[in-house]
N, C-alpha and C positions, 0 to 999 in steps of 0.2 A: 592517528586522530582523523576523525570523520571530515572535518572541513579541508584539513591538508590533503586528503585522498581525493576528495571532490575537486579541488583546484588542480590537482596534479594530473588526473586522468579523467576528468569529466564523469564520474560515477555518483549517482545519487538515487535513492528510492528504488533500487532494484532496476535501475535504467542505464543506458550508455549515454548520458548526457549530463551536461552542466545545466543548471537552471538558466532558462533564457531570460533576457533583459525584461521582457514583458512580464513573464511570470514572476520574476523577483519583484518588479514593481507592484503587481497585484498584491502579492503576499505582504509586502512591506506596508502597502496601503492598508491593507486589512488589519494588519497587527497595530498600526498607529491608531485606526479608528476604533478598534476594540478595546485598546488600553485606556482611552479617555472616558469610558463610562461602561463598564460591564453591568449586564443584568445578572444577578447571582443566582447559583442553584442549577440543578440538573432537570430539565423539562423532558419528562418522558409521557409522551401523550399519543392517542390515536390508535384505533383498530385493536385495543386491548392490551397495547404495549404498557408495561408497568416498571415501576422502580424497584430494583432489587434491594435497595436499602430503606431504612425507616424515613418517614416523611415529617418534616416539621415545618410550620409557618415561618415565613421570613419576611422582614421588611422589605417594601418596595417591589414585592412579588404580585402578579396579577392573580384574581381568583381562579382557582383550578390548576395552577402551577404547583410543581412538587420540588422540594429540595431533597436531593439524595445526600444524605450523610453518611460518609464512609469513615469507619473505624480503622485507623491505620494498621494496627496489630491484626485484627480480624481479616483484613483485606488480604493478607499475605496467605491465607488459606481458607478461601471461602467455601462453604459446604451448604449446598442447596439440594432440592430434589432433582434438579436438571444438571448441576454441574459442580464437579468435586475437583478441587486442585489437590494433587497429590504432592508435588515438589515444584520448587522454582530454583534451577541451577544457573551459575554464572560461568561464562567462558572468558578468560581475561584477555584483552587486548587483540580480539578477532572480530571480524564481520560475519555474522549468521547470514548466509545467502539463499540457499534452497535445499528441500529435502529429497534425497534419493530414496528414503524408505522411512519407516518409524524408527530406525536405528541409526541411519546414516545421514549426516547433515553435511553439506559442502560449506565450508567456512573460507575466508579469505584472511590470510596471516602474512603481513609483510609482503604484500604484492604477490602472493602465491596462492593457489586454490587447492585446498586439502579436502579429503573426506573424513570428517570426524565422526567415530562411532560414540554415541551418547551413553552406551551401556558400559563400554570398556575404557572409554577416553583415549584409545588409540587412533592415530592418523596415518593416512597415506596420501601421496600427492595424486591429484586428479588427473594431470596430463603429464607423465614422465618425459623428460627431455626438452620441454619447451623452456625458453629462457626470457621471453618478454614479460613485462610486468602484467600480472593478472588481477583482475578486481572483482568482475561481475560473473555471476552464474545462476542461470535459470533452468530448471529440470522441466522437461516435457510432461504433459499430463499422464502418459503411460510410462513414465520413469525410464525411457529407453535412449533418450537423448538429452544433452545439455547444451545450451546455448551459453557461450561464454565471451568475453571480451580482452583483448590485450592492448595495452598501451605502448608507447615509445618513449624511451628515455631521452629522445632528441626532440620531440615536440608533444606537449600536452594535449594538442588538438588532433593528434593522429591516433584514432581508435579503430581497430579493426575488429570485426565480428566473426565467430567460428560456430560450427555445430559439431559436437562430439558424440559419436555413435559408442555408447558404452560397452556393447557386447564385443566390439571389434577393436576399439580404440581409434577408429578412422575419425580424421579432423577434416571437415569442409569449410572452406572459407566463404563467407557471405559478403565480403568486401569491406571498405571503410564506412564508417557509420557517422552520421550527423550527431552532434552532442545536444541538440535541443529536443530530440524525439526519442522516446522509449521504444525498446523492442520487448517483445513478450510472445508467448505461445497463443497462437489462436485456436489450435487443435494439436493433435498428436503429430502431424505432419507439415505444419506451417507456423512460421513466425508472422507477426504483423507489426507494422510501424508506420508512423507518419514519415512525411519528408520536408525539407525545409521550404519547398515551393507550395505546400499545401495539399499534397497527394497522399494516398494510402497504398502501401504494398504489402503484398503476401509474399513470404520468402520459403520455398520449399527446402526440402532436406538436401537438395542437390546445391543449394545456395543461390539458385535463380530467382529473381524478384518478378512479380506480376503485378501490374498497377490496376487497382480497382477504379472503375468508372462511377462517378456520382457527381451531384450538382449540389453546392452550397451557395446560397444567395449572397451570404457575406464573405465567402471564400477566406477563411482564416488561414494565415500562414503558419500559425503556432498551434499545432495539433500534437501536444507533448504526450498525450496518452490516447491510445486506440484499443478497443477490445472487439472481438468477434464471436457471437455465440449463434450457432447455426447460421441463418442467412442474414441476421442482423448484424449492423456493424455501429458502434457506439464511439463517439470521440469528443474530446473538449474543443470547442470552437469559440468564437467570439460573436456578440451582437453587433449592431451598427455603431455603438458607443465604444466598442472595444473591451467590453465586459464579459467575462467567462460564461459560457453556456454549455449544456450538454446536448449534442446532436445525435440523431440516429437516422439511418437508412438501411434498405435491405438490398440484396443482389437483384431481386426482381423489380424493385421500386426504388432506383438510385436517387430520387430527389430527398435531400437531407431535411429533416424537420427537427426544430428544437423542442425537446421534452422537458428541459428544466433550466431555469435561469439561475445565474449566481452560482454555478457548480464548479467549485475549485478543483474537486477531484472525484472520482467516481469508481465504482467496482460493481461489476455484473455478476450475479450468481451464475453457477454452472448451467442451470436449466434456464437461464435468461428471463426469469420470471419476476425477479426481485433486482432493484439497482439501489446501491447505497451512495448517497452524495454528500460531500462536505458543502454545505450551502451557506453563503453569506449574503447579507443585504448591505449593498454599498451605501456609504454617506449616513449611516446609523450607528449607534453605540451597541447593537445587539451582537451577542456572541455567534460563533459559528455553530452550525447544528449538523449532526449526523441524522440524515433523513432517508427512510426506505421508500422507495418508489416501486410502482409496477412498471411492467415492460413498456407502457405507453406513457409513463410519466406521471401517473396519477400517485398523490401522496398517500401512503400507507400510515405513516406515523414517524414520530421523533425518538431516536434511541439514545441520543447522547448530545451534549453541547458544552462548549468551552472556548477559551481564548484561541488555541490553535490545537489541531488534531491531525493525526496521521490518516492516510487513505485507508479506507476499510478492506479486510481481506476475508473472502468467503471460505469456508471449509469445502472439501472436495465434493460432499454431497449436499451443499447449499443450506445446510440447517443452522449454521452459526456464522456470525461475523464477529471478527476481532478488530479493535481499533485502539488507539492511545490518544489520551487527552492531557494537554497542559492547560490550567487555569490559573489566572492570577488570583481569582478568589479562592482562599483557603478552605472554604465551606462548599466550593463547587465540586464538579466531577474532576477528579485528578487520577491520572494512572491508566492501568491497561484493563480494558473491558471486553466482554464477550456477549454479544446480543444472541438470543436463541428464538429463531423463527416459530418453533413449536410452541413455546410458551408465551411469548411476547415480553420475555423479561430481559433486561440488561444487567449482567452480573459483574461486580468489581473483582478483578483477579489480584492485582497487586498496585500499590501506590509508589513502587520503586521505578517503575517505567513509566516516564512522561515524555517520551521523545515523539515529536510530530512530524519529523522530516525523515524517518526510516520505516521501512515496511515490516508489518507483521506477517509472518509466513507459517501455513499450517503443514504438518506432516500429511502423508496420503490418507491415513485413517482418522485424522484429527485428534489423535492422542496427545500429539506435542503440538507446541505453537512456539515460535522462535522470533527474536527481534533484538536489535542493538540500539545503543545511544551511546553518546559520548559524556564521560563521567570525569570529575575531578578526584585525584586520589594521591595523597602524598605530594601536593603541589604540582602533580603533573596531569595532562589530559590524556585519558586512555579511552580506547574503544572497549565498550562492555557488551557482551552479548548475553541474552538470557534464554533459557530453555524451560518452558512450563509444560509439566506433564500433568495431565488429567487422568483420574482413576476411572476404569472401565465400569460400565454399569452391569 
């Protein structure tokens, strides 16, 4: 089960951590506020961004807002000029982690990492001979290395990180990891992560860490997510009141500046020109919104909204953004969506997937998309992974 594995080994959202106390407080605070008075509908506005569904007026909505009405059956296989869903397959009781290729997906099954072939359904072990519990795996941008973590049966707080070289099978240790900070690939040769004392490190393929120098006026000690694109580094920080913000600095200009307030999560496109943030306005009844910003933080438009949503995930070419929404309003946006930058449209993929606390992951060519969530089946709670295949153009 998702919650059980998180508590046991500190793995969540494709990261090597348990959700920190402040993050849990902010998430719970946002949930309580939004539950008390939701604004119905799916607002899609700005820069020509349009609704993929039909629009109907709804009571309580402001002029100019649109309500996206999703037909449950039609959403299972949406066909538009821009996006065609070929199939949606399920993998029972596994966590979908990261794609090695368009055919091979790394999954975690019962604390072991396997390479699952989506065409043949055959599997092979990722790291033969290793015995420690394994949960997390993230493939490098060039598909040559895999960052993975191992836990300890003696202590749920003991998380070790490793880099696997796929061509040789060589495993390099990166040492003990903090459970409140994610580790991700910044480029083909480096990992990037925050530290418990508010610092940022680059970790090379040799496992050695290099600290980045920068100045943050508020010096947030909780930087759960960090991304590097070119010379620009983006990270989640805090304002003077302790609310989340998105900060940015460059290697040439290390003074961090805030480019978005209320940013619960973010994802930067591979070219660094677009940023998707989950934005919330505190002490209001407004729902969370998925907003696209440019690299300086200027708002381009809103592509989704709901009670809770997953962090956005960009395809490797930066053309599409996938995210999942859970909404208390039955007429609101619910399920898995894909936003296409070239058309400005947000398309519903399926209403079966409404998980807000697990990552969506694209295959290298963006032909496949994977995600997992916890489901109830036969009175039992199971991990259910989904593989969405899109038809080629």
